[in-house]
Legacy VTK file of the C-alpha trace (Angstrom):
# vtk DataFile Version 3.0
C-alpha trace
ASCII
DATASET POLYDATA
POINTS 232 float
0.555 64.933 39.181
2.876 67.117 37.104
3.742 66.212 33.515
7.334 65.524 34.583
6.255 63.082 37.322
3.915 61.332 34.885
6.782 60.949 32.412
9.041 59.474 35.096
6.356 57.052 36.285
5.635 55.765 32.769
9.349 55.006 32.314
9.582 53.235 35.661
6.499 51.149 34.817
7.806 50.302 31.358
4.905 52.063 29.617
7.125 53.138 26.732
4.520 54.395 24.262
3.083 56.821 26.809
6.643 57.697 27.857
7.327 58.835 24.289
4.207 61.012 24.225
4.746 62.623 27.628
8.437 63.346 27.135
7.755 64.845 23.725
5.284 67.198 25.424
7.951 68.177 27.975
10.471 68.832 25.226
7.975 71.064 23.384
7.836 73.173 26.535
11.628 73.130 26.966
13.737 71.805 24.040
16.806 71.756 26.335
15.239 69.483 28.968
18.083 66.936 29.172
16.267 64.535 31.495
13.229 64.409 29.194
15.477 63.910 26.158
17.249 61.001 27.853
13.926 59.412 28.825
12.609 59.872 25.276
15.745 58.333 23.773
15.493 55.291 26.038
11.812 54.846 25.171
12.699 55.012 21.485
15.408 52.381 21.945
13.161 50.000 23.872
10.404 50.252 21.254
12.822 49.529 18.430
13.290 53.066 17.121
17.073 52.882 17.385
17.847 55.670 14.905
15.522 58.057 16.725
17.127 57.024 20.010
20.588 57.762 18.654
19.480 61.143 17.245
17.905 62.096 20.569
20.967 61.105 22.601
23.106 63.169 20.222
20.867 66.161 20.987
21.659 65.638 24.672
25.396 65.523 23.982
25.143 68.719 21.935
23.602 70.453 24.970
25.786 68.701 27.557
28.905 67.068 26.020
29.730 65.283 29.284
26.288 63.830 29.997
27.100 60.341 31.282
23.688 58.794 30.523
23.670 59.846 26.878
27.315 58.942 26.306
26.908 55.533 27.928
23.795 54.693 25.923
25.290 55.922 22.649
28.106 53.472 23.316
25.562 50.707 23.940
23.767 51.546 20.691
27.070 51.426 18.808
27.883 48.056 20.365
24.290 46.894 19.780
23.757 46.307 23.500
20.882 48.773 23.874
18.113 47.548 21.607
14.420 46.806 21.408
13.039 44.843 24.335
11.892 41.893 22.261
12.110 39.486 25.194
8.839 37.730 25.841
7.275 37.636 29.300
8.073 33.921 29.279
11.783 34.641 28.891
11.772 37.343 31.584
9.854 35.165 34.044
12.218 32.231 33.477
15.198 34.485 34.085
13.819 35.053 37.590
13.200 31.409 38.488
14.245 31.027 42.114
16.418 28.191 43.368
16.896 27.892 47.148
20.465 28.712 48.133
21.452 29.701 44.567
19.309 32.783 43.891
18.045 35.762 45.852
15.927 38.882 45.314
17.681 41.774 47.054
16.740 45.394 47.695
19.734 47.658 47.142
20.804 50.320 49.624
22.176 53.814 48.930
20.694 53.817 45.437
21.551 56.344 42.732
19.523 59.419 41.790
16.093 58.856 40.170
17.338 60.016 36.745
19.763 57.068 36.811
17.248 54.572 38.209
14.603 55.398 35.601
17.003 54.149 32.908
16.840 50.599 34.321
14.632 47.939 32.743
13.311 44.676 34.149
15.622 41.857 33.122
18.536 44.188 32.398
21.955 42.713 33.142
23.953 44.440 35.884
27.569 44.207 37.022
28.929 43.351 40.472
32.046 45.229 41.598
33.918 44.673 44.877
35.140 47.932 46.439
36.049 48.742 50.042
34.612 45.475 51.435
31.281 46.139 49.700
29.653 44.951 46.481
28.593 47.821 44.238
25.963 47.229 41.568
26.676 48.938 38.252
24.882 49.477 34.955
27.920 49.212 32.709
30.120 51.640 34.715
27.249 53.705 36.139
26.641 53.324 39.890
23.185 51.948 40.764
23.422 50.914 44.414
25.077 48.626 46.975
24.240 45.190 48.365
23.330 45.167 52.084
26.448 44.484 54.166
25.434 41.019 55.416
24.823 39.717 51.894
27.769 41.603 50.397
30.326 40.255 52.866
29.132 36.692 52.338
29.303 36.982 48.537
32.755 38.605 48.629
34.039 35.484 50.377
32.513 33.239 47.722
33.611 35.406 44.779
37.203 35.519 46.018
36.975 31.743 46.430
36.102 31.246 42.764
32.287 31.379 42.687
30.590 33.357 39.909
27.286 35.269 39.882
25.066 37.230 37.519
22.598 39.984 38.430
19.523 41.501 36.781
17.145 44.353 37.514
13.907 42.943 38.920
12.089 46.187 39.687
12.935 49.867 39.956
11.155 52.941 41.252
12.435 56.377 42.195
13.349 55.287 45.735
13.636 51.495 45.547
15.580 49.042 43.377
15.410 45.264 43.697
17.721 42.952 41.810
17.874 39.221 41.198
21.235 37.522 41.783
21.938 34.000 40.592
24.874 31.707 41.271
26.474 30.649 37.978
29.407 28.615 39.231
30.206 27.118 42.632
33.848 26.502 43.454
34.722 23.099 44.913
35.955 24.880 48.039
32.395 25.989 48.889
30.436 23.163 47.257
28.581 22.367 50.479
27.776 25.969 51.387
24.747 27.770 49.874
25.437 31.196 48.414
22.311 32.605 50.033
20.735 31.769 53.375
16.949 32.144 53.821
16.125 35.209 55.929
14.694 33.236 58.847
17.688 30.881 58.940
20.088 33.802 58.618
18.504 35.520 61.612
18.753 32.312 63.638
22.431 31.833 62.766
23.244 35.430 63.679
21.343 35.127 66.960
23.158 31.900 67.904
26.493 33.439 66.993
25.798 36.484 69.161
24.797 34.381 72.165
27.939 32.248 71.755
30.195 35.313 71.666
28.445 36.755 74.718
29.146 33.546 76.688
32.766 33.346 75.590
33.707 36.943 76.328
32.169 39.613 78.577
34.057 42.282 76.661
32.359 44.151 73.798
33.127 42.702 70.381
34.822 45.342 68.195
33.030 46.158 64.941
36.103 45.098 62.960
35.223 41.503 63.841
32.831 41.590 60.897
35.883 41.188 58.707
35.985 37.434 59.446
33.680 36.925 56.466
36.617 37.802 54.227
39.248 35.612 55.822
40.368 32.451 54.061
LINES 1 233
232 0 1 2 3 4 5 6 7 8 9 10 11 12 13 14 15 16 17 18 19 20 21 22 23 24 25 26 27 28 29 30 31 32 33 34 35 36 37 38 39 40 41 42 43 44 45 46 47 48 49 50 51 52 53 54 55 56 57 58 59 60 61 62 63 64 65 66 67 68 69 70 71 72 73 74 75 76 77 78 79 80 81 82 83 84 85 86 87 88 89 90 91 92 93 94 95 96 97 98 99 100 101 102 103 104 105 106 107 108 109 110 111 112 113 114 115 116 117 118 119 120 121 122 123 124 125 126 127 128 129 130 131 132 133 134 135 136 137 138 139 140 141 142 143 144 145 146 147 148 149 150 151 152 153 154 155 156 157 158 159 160 161 162 163 164 165 166 167 168 169 170 171 172 173 174 175 176 177 178 179 180 181 182 183 184 185 186 187 188 189 190 191 192 193 194 195 196 197 198 199 200 201 202 203 204 205 206 207 208 209 210 211 212 213 214 215 216 217 218 219 220 221 222 223 224 225 226 227 228 229 230 231
C-alpha cells in the first residue's frame, strides 16, 4: 500500500497519531501536497494541537487561496467548533442509542470525493438541507451525500410538518458513509406516525401499496406519483 493510501486509511480509522506521522512524511516528499497538508491539519486539531492545525491550514491557503476544506476549517477553528476530540467512548456510544421509530442508521448515496469524506469524524454533527425534493447532508456548507429517496421523501413530509431532526457521522470510508439520524421534536400533526419504518415493515407496506394500485388501475403509474409523500 502506498504512503498516500496509508495516510488516508489512518484518517478514516481515526488513528490520528499515525496520521500525523504519515502525512508529515508525504509533505517532506512534496511540501505543496495540499491533500496531505489538510489531513495533517485535521489530525493536529483532533489531537488538541490547535495552533499547529491553524498554521498548517494557513499553509494550504497560501498555496491555494480558494481551498474550501482549509477555509472552512479555519473558520471552525476561529469559532472554536473544530477542536480536540475529547469525547469519551461512553459519550459517543450514547449519542448513537437507537430508539425504534425515532432513530435510524442510513448509508448515504452519491457521496462526495474521498478528500472530503476523510475529513469526517465519528460523532460529528451534520446538517440536513432540503433541495429539489431530496435531503442533502452537509458538513457546515460542504456537500457530503444524499439520503436515499424513500427515506428522504418521508422525512421531507415530516420536516415541513414541523418535526425536527439531528444527524451525526457514524462511519466513513473512501466509498461509504453512514450517518445516524435522530428525531428531536415530533409535531402534533404526526404524533402517531413514526419517523422511520423498520426495513422489513417498509418493504411490506410498499408491496401492499403496489398490489393495491395494480388492482385499482391497469394503466402504468407515472413516476411523478412519488410526489404524494410531499402533499399535505
